[in-house]
C-alpha positions as CSV (number, residue, x, y, z in Angstrom):
1,X,3.5,12.0,-18.6
2,X,2.5,15.2,-16.9
3,X,5.2,17.5,-15.4
4,X,5.2,17.7,-11.6
5,X,4.2,21.0,-10.0
6,X,6.7,20.4,-7.2
7,X,9.4,17.9,-6.2
8,X,11.1,18.0,-2.8
9,X,12.0,16.6,0.5
10,X,10.8,17.4,4.0
11,X,12.9,16.8,7.1
12,X,11.4,14.1,9.3
13,X,12.6,13.4,12.9
14,X,12.5,9.6,12.8
15,X,14.7,9.3,15.9
16,X,17.1,7.2,13.8
17,X,20.3,8.7,15.0
18,X,20.8,10.7,11.8
19,X,18.9,13.2,9.7
20,X,16.0,11.8,7.7
21,X,14.0,13.1,4.8
22,X,10.8,12.1,3.0
23,X,10.8,12.6,-0.7
24,X,7.5,13.8,-2.4
25,X,6.1,14.9,-5.7
26,X,3.1,17.1,-6.3
27,X,0.9,17.2,-9.5
28,X,-1.5,20.2,-9.5
29,X,-2.2,23.2,-7.4
30,X,-2.6,22.3,-3.7
31,X,-4.3,25.7,-3.2
32,X,-6.8,25.4,-6.0
33,X,-9.7,24.6,-3.7
34,X,-9.9,21.1,-5.0
35,X,-9.2,18.6,-2.2
36,X,-5.8,16.9,-3.1
37,X,-5.3,13.2,-3.0
38,X,-2.2,11.7,-1.2
39,X,-1.2,8.3,-2.4
40,X,0.2,5.8,0.2
41,X,2.1,3.0,-1.4
42,X,2.3,-0.6,-0.2
43,X,5.0,-2.8,0.9
44,X,6.0,-2.2,3.6
45,X,9.2,-1.0,2.1
46,X,7.8,-0.3,-1.4
47,X,8.0,2.9,-3.5
48,X,5.6,5.2,-5.1
49,X,6.4,4.3,-8.7
50,X,3.9,1.5,-9.2
51,X,1.1,3.9,-8.2
52,X,1.9,6.4,-11.0
53,X,-1.3,5.4,-12.8
54,X,-3.1,7.4,-10.2
55,X,-1.7,10.5,-11.9
56,X,-4.7,10.2,-14.2
57,X,-6.7,11.7,-11.5
58,X,-4.9,14.9,-12.2
59,X,-4.5,14.8,-15.9
60,X,-8.1,13.6,-16.7
61,X,-10.0,14.9,-13.7
62,X,-8.0,18.0,-12.4
63,X,-7.7,16.5,-8.9
64,X,-4.3,17.3,-7.4
65,X,-2.2,14.3,-6.4
66,X,0.7,13.9,-4.1
67,X,3.1,10.9,-4.3
68,X,5.8,10.2,-1.7
69,X,8.3,7.4,-0.8
70,X,7.9,6.3,2.7
71,X,11.1,6.4,4.8
72,X,13.4,3.5,4.2
73,X,13.3,3.1,0.4
74,X,13.0,4.9,-2.9
75,X,14.1,8.5,-2.9
76,X,13.6,9.0,0.9
77,X,16.3,8.2,3.5
78,X,17.4,4.6,3.7
79,X,18.2,3.1,7.0
80,X,19.8,-0.4,6.4
81,X,21.4,-0.2,9.9
82,X,17.9,-0.5,11.4
83,X,17.7,-4.2,10.7
84,X,18.4,-7.4,12.6
85,X,18.3,-6.6,16.3
86,X,17.3,-3.0,15.4
87,X,14.2,-4.0,13.5
88,X,11.9,-2.9,16.2
89,X,12.5,0.6,15.0
90,X,10.1,0.0,12.2
91,X,6.6,0.6,13.7
92,X,3.2,1.6,12.3
93,X,3.5,4.8,14.4
94,X,6.7,5.8,12.6
95,X,4.8,5.9,9.3
96,X,1.8,7.6,10.8
97,X,4.1,10.3,12.2
98,X,5.7,10.6,8.8
99,X,2.4,11.1,7.1
100,X,1.3,13.8,9.5
101,X,4.7,15.5,9.0
102,X,4.2,15.5,5.2
103,X,0.6,16.8,5.4
104,X,1.8,19.7,7.6
105,X,4.8,20.5,5.4
106,X,2.5,20.7,2.3
107,X,-0.1,22.8,4.2
108,X,-2.9,20.5,3.4
109,X,-3.5,19.0,6.9
110,X,-7.0,20.7,7.0
111,X,-8.2,19.4,3.6
112,X,-7.0,16.1,2.0
113,X,-8.1,12.7,0.8
114,X,-6.0,9.5,1.2
115,X,-5.7,6.7,-1.3
116,X,-3.9,3.8,0.3
117,X,-2.9,0.6,-1.5
118,X,-2.2,-2.6,0.3
119,X,0.0,-1.7,3.3
120,X,-0.7,1.9,2.4
121,X,-4.3,1.2,2.9
122,X,-3.6,-0.4,6.3
123,X,-1.7,2.8,7.2
124,X,-4.5,5.1,5.9
125,X,-7.2,3.2,7.8
126,X,-5.3,3.6,11.0
127,X,-4.8,7.3,10.3
128,X,-8.5,7.6,9.5
129,X,-9.6,5.8,12.6
130,X,-8.1,8.6,14.6
131,X,-10.6,11.0,13.0
132,X,-8.2,13.8,11.8
133,X,-10.2,16.9,11.2
134,X,-8.8,17.5,7.7
135,X,-9.5,14.0,6.1
136,X,-12.4,14.4,3.8
137,X,-12.6,10.9,2.1
138,X,-10.8,7.6,2.1
139,X,-10.0,5.1,-0.6
140,X,-8.8,1.7,0.7
141,X,-7.5,-0.2,-2.4
142,X,-6.6,-3.9,-1.9
143,X,-6.0,-3.3,1.8
144,X,-6.3,-6.0,4.4
145,X,-8.2,-5.4,7.6
146,X,-6.1,-7.9,9.3
147,X,-2.8,-9.6,8.5
148,X,-3.9,-12.8,10.2
149,X,-6.8,-12.8,7.8
150,X,-4.6,-12.0,4.9
151,X,-2.2,-14.9,5.7
152,X,-5.1,-17.2,6.3
153,X,-6.6,-16.3,2.8
154,X,-3.2,-16.8,1.1
155,X,-2.9,-20.3,2.4
156,X,-6.5,-21.5,2.4
157,X,-8.1,-19.6,-0.5
158,X,-5.4,-18.7,-3.0
159,X,-2.6,-21.2,-2.7
160,X,-4.8,-24.2,-3.5
161,X,-5.6,-22.6,-6.8
162,X,-2.1,-23.1,-8.0
163,X,-0.4,-26.1,-9.7
164,X,0.5,-28.9,-7.2
165,X,4.2,-28.6,-7.8
166,X,4.0,-24.8,-7.1
167,X,2.1,-25.4,-3.8
168,X,4.6,-28.0,-2.8
169,X,7.6,-25.7,-3.4
170,X,5.9,-22.9,-1.4
171,X,4.9,-25.1,1.6
172,X,8.2,-26.9,1.8
173,X,10.3,-23.8,1.7
174,X,8.0,-21.9,4.1
175,X,8.3,-24.8,6.6
176,X,12.0,-25.0,6.2
177,X,12.5,-21.2,6.4
178,X,14.3,-21.1,3.1
179,X,12.6,-18.2,1.2
180,X,15.9,-17.6,-0.6
181,X,15.9,-20.8,-2.5
182,X,15.5,-20.7,-6.3
183,X,12.5,-23.1,-6.0
184,X,10.7,-20.8,-3.6
185,X,11.4,-17.7,-5.7
186,X,10.1,-19.5,-8.9
187,X,6.9,-20.7,-7.1
188,X,6.2,-17.3,-5.5
189,X,6.6,-15.7,-9.0
190,X,3.7,-17.9,-10.2
191,X,1.7,-16.8,-7.2
192,X,2.5,-13.1,-7.9
193,X,1.4,-13.5,-11.6
194,X,-1.8,-15.0,-10.5
195,X,-2.8,-12.9,-7.5
196,X,-0.5,-9.8,-7.4
197,X,-0.4,-8.6,-11.1
198,X,-2.0,-10.6,-13.8
199,X,-1.3,-8.4,-16.8
200,X,1.6,-9.5,-19.0
201,X,4.2,-8.0,-19.4
202,X,4.5,-6.1,-16.1
203,X,4.7,-2.4,-16.8
204,X,7.8,-0.3,-16.2
205,X,6.6,1.5,-13.1
206,X,5.8,-1.8,-11.4
207,X,9.2,-3.3,-12.3
208,X,10.8,-0.1,-11.0
209,X,9.2,-0.6,-7.6
210,X,10.3,-4.2,-7.5
211,X,13.8,-3.1,-8.3
212,X,13.9,-0.8,-5.3
213,X,12.4,-3.7,-3.1
214,X,15.3,-6.0,-4.2
215,X,17.9,-3.3,-3.6
216,X,16.8,-2.6,0.0
217,X,14.8,-5.2,1.9
218,X,15.3,-3.6,5.3
219,X,11.7,-2.3,5.9
220,X,10.0,-5.3,4.2
221,X,12.0,-7.9,6.2
222,X,11.6,-5.9,9.5
223,X,7.9,-5.3,9.3
224,X,6.6,-8.3,7.3
225,X,9.3,-10.8,6.9
226,X,11.4,-12.5,4.2
227,X,8.7,-15.0,3.2
228,X,5.3,-14.3,1.6
229,X,2.9,-16.6,3.4
230,X,4.3,-16.3,7.0
231,X,4.3,-12.8,8.7
232,X,7.2,-12.7,11.1
233,X,7.9,-9.0,11.3
234,X,6.6,-6.2,13.6
235,X,3.2,-6.1,11.8
236,X,2.5,-9.9,12.4
237,X,-0.4,-9.1,14.8
238,X,-1.7,-6.1,12.9
239,X,-5.4,-5.5,12.7
240,X,-7.8,-2.6,12.4
241,X,-10.9,-4.7,13.0
242,X,-11.6,-3.3,16.5
243,X,-11.1,0.4,15.4
244,X,-12.5,0.5,11.8
245,X,-15.9,1.6,13.1
246,X,-14.2,4.9,14.2
247,X,-13.6,5.8,10.5
248,X,-16.1,8.5,10.0
249,X,-15.4,9.8,6.5
250,X,-17.0,8.4,3.2
251,X,-14.8,5.4,2.3
252,X,-14.5,3.5,-0.9
253,X,-13.3,-0.1,-0.6
254,X,-11.7,-1.8,-3.7
255,X,-10.3,-5.3,-4.3
256,X,-9.9,-7.7,-7.2
257,X,-11.6,-10.9,-8.1
258,X,-8.2,-12.7,-7.9
259,X,-6.7,-10.6,-5.2
260,X,-4.3,-11.5,-2.4
261,X,-6.8,-9.4,-0.4
262,X,-9.8,-11.6,-0.8
263,X,-13.4,-10.8,0.1
264,X,-12.9,-12.4,3.5
265,X,-10.0,-10.0,4.1
266,X,-11.9,-6.9,3.0
267,X,-15.3,-7.6,4.6
268,X,-14.4,-6.4,8.1
269,X,-14.0,-2.9,6.7
270,X,-17.4,-3.1,5.0
271,X,-19.1,-4.3,8.2
272,X,-17.6,-1.7,10.4
273,X,-17.2,1.6,8.5
274,X,-20.5,3.6,8.6
275,X,-20.3,5.3,5.3
276,X,-18.8,2.8,2.9
277,X,-19.0,1.5,-0.6
278,X,-17.3,-1.7,-1.9
279,X,-16.3,-2.5,-5.5
280,X,-14.6,-5.7,-6.7
281,X,-12.9,-5.6,-10.1
282,X,-13.8,-8.7,-12.1
283,X,-10.7,-10.3,-13.6
284,X,-8.3,-8.2,-11.7
285,X,-5.8,-9.1,-8.9
286,X,-4.0,-7.0,-6.4
287,X,-3.4,-4.2,-8.8
288,X,-6.6,-3.0,-10.5
289,X,-5.3,0.6,-10.5
290,X,-3.0,-0.5,-13.3
291,X,-4.5,-3.7,-14.7
292,X,-7.8,-1.9,-15.3
293,X,-6.5,1.6,-15.2
294,X,-9.2,3.6,-17.0
295,X,-12.1,1.9,-15.1
296,X,-10.3,2.3,-11.8
297,X,-9.6,6.0,-12.3
298,X,-13.2,6.6,-13.4
299,X,-14.5,4.8,-10.3
300,X,-12.3,6.7,-7.9
301,X,-12.9,10.1,-9.6
302,X,-16.6,9.7,-9.4
303,X,-16.4,8.8,-5.7
304,X,-14.2,11.8,-5.0
305,X,-16.4,14.3,-6.9
306,X,-19.9,13.2,-6.2
């Protein structure tokens, strides 16, 4: 694995009642003249680790890459006190402000590309819709255009593909509000192995991210909720459908054949963004950057350099 060029933290005024910091890691020279890529991880409440395959953009194509952990998990400041009746603290705007703060700290706010995966793609699409002058290109990987469409696809498109007993366990526990039951956990694991990450065994970096998610559920529960198929958090009404047409940079859409982000959840981006390409990875699920790493990196590198 390549050695990072820089690892550090940047102070971020999250208005959390205590000092907060965003952790980041840079590979490559941000002043080389090559537009750097900033990777936005999913979740919400995930970490950068599972996106480390994107490091190949640097090692194989000499494109500088920046990873960071969004506030609330990983190596950035944790805020477990912002849960329960404090959950409204966790807003999309908080993470947009954090991204702007990081770009400015690194001095790349006038020249950068974003690769956002899942929730990271949602965040990147909103950022892009504001037409920041420094954004050159955008990659939205496995990113829903609407969480209502996302939840609808999970229930109506993907869930029926699972064994009947798995469907029953998920539906019963969702209805009962018991996502902590062992039956629900076992059933959602089947769902994840079908639509989230199909490769077996799961790689170390993916497991590392899952470990962080299990250690601190604050952001995930506040913004999405404790269950998989019912969005109860602050993002429950999230959609970019009415603003996606404002994205004015060349955009690459990516999803998988067996993705949680189905074609119906991706299509609003394709219809709205003026300069857009869309590629679906046959045989992949929600993680083609890892499941089909070489082909994914080649596709993204060609998009970024041509």
